[in-house]
C-alpha positions in Angstrom: 121.4 16.0 204.9 119.5 16.3 201.6 120.6 13.9 198.9 121.9 16.7 196.6 124.2 18.0 199.3 125.5 14.4 199.8 126.3 14.0 196.1 127.9 17.5 195.9 130.1 16.6 198.8 131.0 13.2 197.3 131.9 14.9 194.0 134.0 17.5 195.8 135.8 14.9 198.0 136.6 12.7 195.0 137.9 15.5 192.8 139.9 17.1 195.6 141.4 14.0 197.2 144.7 13.8 195.3 145.4 17.5 195.8 144.5 17.5 199.4 146.7 14.4 200.1 149.7 16.0 198.4 149.2 19.2 200.5 148.7 17.2 203.6 151.8 15.1 202.9 153.8 18.3 202.7 152.4 19.4 206.0 152.8 16.0 207.8 155.9 14.6 206.1 154.2 11.2 205.9 151.9 9.8 203.2 149.8 7.7 205.6 149.4 10.5 208.1 148.5 12.7 205.2 145.7 10.4 204.2 144.5 10.2 207.8 144.6 14.0 208.0 142.6 14.4 204.8 140.1 11.8 205.9 139.6 13.5 209.3 139.3 16.9 207.6 136.7 15.6 205.1 134.7 13.9 207.8 134.5 17.2 209.8 133.7 19.0 206.5 130.9 16.6 205.7 129.2 17.5 209.0 129.3 21.2 208.1 128.9 20.9 204.3 125.4 22.5 204.0 126.6 25.7 205.8 129.8 26.3 203.8 129.4 29.0 201.1 130.2 27.3 197.8 132.6 30.1 196.7 134.7 29.6 199.9 134.9 25.8 199.9 138.6 25.5 198.9 139.7 28.2 201.5 137.6 26.5 204.2 139.1 23.1 203.4 142.7 24.5 203.4 142.1 26.2 206.7 140.6 23.0 208.2 143.5 20.9 206.8 146.1 23.2 208.4 144.2 23.6 211.7 143.7 19.8 212.0 147.4 19.3 211.3 148.4 21.9 213.9 146.0 20.3 216.4 147.4 16.9 215.7 150.9 18.1 216.3 149.9 19.9 219.6 148.2 16.8 220.8 151.0 14.4 220.0 154.1 16.6 220.6 156.0 14.2 218.4 158.9 15.1 216.2 158.4 13.6 212.7 161.6 12.2 211.2 161.4 12.0 207.5 163.3 9.0 206.4 162.4 8.2 202.8 164.4 5.4 201.1 165.6 4.8 197.6 164.4 1.6 195.9 167.3 -0.5 194.7 166.2 -0.7 191.1 165.5 3.0 190.5 166.8 4.7 187.4 169.5 7.3 187.8 167.2 10.2 186.9 164.6 8.9 189.3 167.2 8.4 191.9 168.3 12.1 191.6 164.6 13.2 191.8 164.1 11.1 194.9 167.3 12.5 196.4 166.1 16.0 195.8 162.7 15.3 197.3 164.4 13.6 200.3 166.6 16.6 200.9 163.6 19.0 200.7 161.4 16.8 202.9 164.2 16.7 205.5 164.6 20.4 205.5 160.8 21.0 205.7 160.6 18.6 208.6 163.0 20.8 210.6 160.7 23.8 210.3 158.1 24.7 213.0 154.6 23.6 212.1 153.5 27.2 211.3 156.6 27.9 209.2 156.0 24.7 207.3 152.3 25.5 206.8 153.3 28.9 205.4 155.9 27.3 203.1 153.5 24.7 201.8 150.6 27.1 201.3 152.8 29.7 199.6 155.1 27.6 197.4 153.0 24.5 196.8 149.4 25.8 196.9 150.5 29.2 195.5 148.3 31.2 197.9 148.8 34.9 198.4 150.0 36.2 201.8 146.5 37.4 202.5 145.0 34.0 201.7 147.5 32.3 204.0 146.7 34.8 206.7 143.0 33.9 206.3 143.8 30.2 206.4 146.0 30.4 209.5 143.8 33.1 211.1 146.7 35.5 211.7 148.0 38.7 210.3 149.7 39.2 207.0 152.8 40.4 209.0 152.8 37.1 210.8 152.7 35.2 207.5 155.6 37.3 206.2 157.6 36.6 209.3 157.0 32.9 209.1 157.9 32.9 205.4 161.1 34.9 205.9 162.2 32.7 208.8 161.2 29.6 207.0 163.2 30.6 203.9 166.2 31.5 206.0 166.0 28.2 207.7 165.7 26.3 204.4 168.6 28.3 202.9 170.8 27.6 205.9 169.8 23.9 206.2 172.9 21.7 205.7 171.1 19.2 203.6 170.1 21.9 201.1 173.5 23.5 200.8 174.7 21.2 198.0 171.3 20.9 196.2 170.4 24.1 194.2 167.4 22.4 192.7 165.8 21.6 196.0 164.3 25.0 196.6 161.0 25.8 198.3 159.5 27.3 195.2 160.2 24.3 193.0 157.1 22.3 192.4 157.7 18.6 191.9 
């Protein structure tokens, strides 16, 4: 790979790392698995870097991130239990924030992998239905179905019933 492509990749990976890890954490439910997922995705991306059109990099990376996560879930067939804990010396406002995040993480963890991917891409990444369909390689109708069912499941989730601030559209 020519040196300029290597430095372009390094710049992209460095600048995108925090955003990709946040997205991956929402997809996986675990910070360490999120970092592994992003690292795997970027390693695969590096091998294909010179062939990716520069105006499609973000879409390509999102698609790869989601696909690698779905592949990881298919291979492992493991149910991820999200069990965050509250540090003892946390401030009350921080404790409330952690509680809201915990509730949302628990509810997201109960969705199917595809529903969760749609929720994350729609409400965290703020992608359009067409963009999500492109990332997931499915129809817009399928995206709408996953979104509708995911929202219904989140609204009906017992943990979210008492927490009006823990909604899927709320960015934290």
